[in-house]
C-alpha positions, 0 to 999 in steps of 0.5 A: 226450581224457580227461574230468574226474571232478568227482563229488568236487568236487560233493560238496565244494560240497554239504557244509554240515556243520561238518566242518573241512577243510584249505584253502590260499588262494593270494592276490595277497599275504599282506599285513596286510589279508589276514591281518586277514581270516583273524584276524577269521574266526578269532575269530568263525567256525569258522576256524583258521589251521593251525600254520605255515600262514601261512608257506607262502609270501608269497602263501598261507595254510593254514586249517582250516574248514568248506567252507561258510565258503570263499565268506565268506572269499573275499568278505571278501578281495575286500572288502579288495582282495586277489586270490584266485588259487586255493583248494586242499583238501588 
């Protein structure tokens, strides 16, 4: 059985820089409440919705943000009852 090399994941988790990364959030639904969370973060934090990023599917959105903002975004989404199924760094 092959082992999983998670060194890159560990480095990503410890990244407290302001370096923006492209992140795809796969949600239960990209409804009005979810979209409002991303719009709110866009106005007050270093979060940018990628051009065309909200049109990936009815359930996903691509944003550019520092890694340290990901838990904050997830917390806000859960706060408005939006399920987060996957977070992918692209």
